[in-house]
C-alpha positions as MATLAB code, in Angstrom:
seq = 'GILSSPSSGLVVAAGASFPFAYQDSNWCEDGYSQITVWLTGYSPTTSSLNSTGEFDEGEFTYYFGSYLIPNFGLSVLPGSIPPPSSLVFPTIPAIVTGDEVYLTVVETGDNCPPGLNVPPEYEVTGSLIVVG';
ca = [
       3.640  -11.006    3.788;
       4.787   -9.761    7.079;
       4.240   -5.905    8.171;
       7.465   -5.442   10.381;
       6.954   -1.889   10.816;
       5.164   -0.275   12.046;
       5.190   -1.963   15.158;
       1.230   -2.672   16.524;
       0.876   -0.571   18.640;
       3.181    2.493   17.862;
       1.652    6.063   18.587;
       1.731    8.617   15.410;
       0.693   12.204   15.591;
      -1.345   13.577   12.441;
       1.421   14.702   10.205;
       4.413   12.512   11.827;
       6.222   10.363    9.298;
       6.260    6.727   10.926;
       8.368    3.650    9.878;
       7.392    1.386    6.744;
       8.414   -2.257    6.062;
       6.807   -4.920    4.250;
       8.034   -7.924    3.197;
       5.792   -9.788    0.329;
       4.445  -13.735    0.573;
       4.868  -13.954   -2.966;
       3.223  -17.290   -2.807;
       2.466  -17.084   -7.042;
       6.492  -16.414   -7.264;
       5.665  -13.350   -9.035;
       8.160  -11.623  -10.759;
       6.550   -8.203   -9.105;
       3.951   -8.225   -6.040;
       1.239   -5.372   -5.931;
       0.692   -4.031   -2.431;
      -1.877   -1.315   -1.718;
      -1.874    0.080    1.904;
      -4.747    1.486    3.915;
      -5.646    2.791    7.260;
      -8.377    1.247    7.984;
     -11.117    1.849   11.587;
     -10.667   -2.110   12.327;
      -8.964   -5.235   12.150;
      -9.662   -6.189    8.283;
      -9.647   -9.885    6.784;
      -9.739  -10.720    3.460;
     -13.595  -11.292    3.501;
     -13.348   -7.302    4.387;
     -12.271   -6.791    0.320;
     -14.601   -5.995   -2.750;
     -13.663   -8.449   -5.812;
     -10.944   -6.631   -7.165;
      -8.887   -6.048   -3.893;
      -9.773   -3.292   -2.390;
     -11.948   -1.703   -0.145;
     -15.149   -0.222   -0.726;
     -15.665    3.346    0.165;
     -16.834    3.840    3.518;
     -14.825    0.786    4.504;
     -11.587    2.588    4.937;
     -10.009    5.773    6.425;
      -7.306    6.770    4.143;
      -5.535    5.046    0.741;
      -1.798    5.842    1.087;
      -1.241    4.129   -2.441;
      -0.374    1.080   -4.639;
       3.033   -0.221   -4.785;
       5.195   -2.796   -6.778;
       7.852   -5.215   -5.508;
      10.443   -6.683   -7.678;
      11.298  -10.280   -6.516;
      13.896  -12.574   -7.331;
      16.434   -9.636   -7.602;
      14.084   -7.938  -10.689;
      14.872   -4.111  -11.288;
      12.082   -1.182  -10.269;
       9.356   -1.583  -13.468;
       9.688    2.085  -15.236;
       6.719    4.177  -14.157;
       6.023    1.518  -10.899;
       6.678    2.838   -7.255;
       8.451    0.542   -4.662;
       6.798    0.866   -1.595;
       8.452    3.405    0.577;
      10.605    3.506    3.919;
       8.444    5.508    5.714;
       4.366    7.084    5.540;
       3.046   10.671    6.620;
       0.255    9.868    9.041;
      -2.767   12.074    7.403;
      -4.333   14.469    8.990;
      -8.049   13.631    8.952;
     -10.875   15.677   11.374;
     -12.757   12.098   12.555;
      -9.687   10.811   13.777;
      -8.640   12.349   17.328;
      -5.592   11.468   19.330;
      -6.827    8.204   21.676;
      -8.026    6.663   18.513;
      -7.097    3.041   17.147;
      -6.809    2.323   13.474;
      -5.103   -0.077   11.457;
      -2.640   -0.091    8.742;
      -3.549   -2.538    6.143;
      -1.951   -4.150    3.687;
      -3.259   -5.912    0.892;
      -1.032   -8.182   -1.571;
      -2.364   -9.210   -4.453;
      -1.114  -12.851   -5.996;
      -1.624  -12.524   -9.759;
      -1.542  -15.513  -12.025;
      -0.817  -18.345   -9.352;
      -0.927  -21.980  -10.447;
      -2.207  -23.973  -12.230;
      -2.178  -20.979  -14.959;
      -3.230  -17.943  -16.554;
      -7.036  -18.173  -16.278;
      -6.907  -18.261  -12.017;
      -8.525  -15.179  -10.549;
      -6.094  -12.878   -8.646;
      -6.000  -13.423   -4.884;
      -5.834  -11.437   -1.701;
      -4.020  -11.441    1.255;
      -4.368   -8.461    4.360;
      -1.561   -7.895    7.055;
      -2.493   -5.431    9.374;
      -0.949   -3.548   12.777;
      -2.991   -1.381   14.898;
      -1.624    2.637   15.391;
      -2.931    4.350   18.306;
      -3.344    8.323   17.150;
      -1.195   10.477   19.407;
];
């Protein structure tokens, strides 16, 4: 997928709102794409994820949440949350002005071809944020 906002190097203060825009790649052609959004202290790759497509405790700084993107013009599923257009940078005592963190999106592909018994696949995209 493409994380178009925030742009890399954006300076954000704790408690401040910043833009968020992610275009899923939907490589499995699912009706809905699940993404999770995190802050990490490093530039993660798929090898940074555990078997369920998440970061283990201690491997991430903050978890923003899980969101569901409707594809092909489908409606938002009842009870699901689409990605917001902005996020609020958390106040975390261990993060100080000048620190660099990565806003990280993990996209999950379910039921990729050839069929239903294929385990989920994951894609990781990130953008550098400077704490202001």
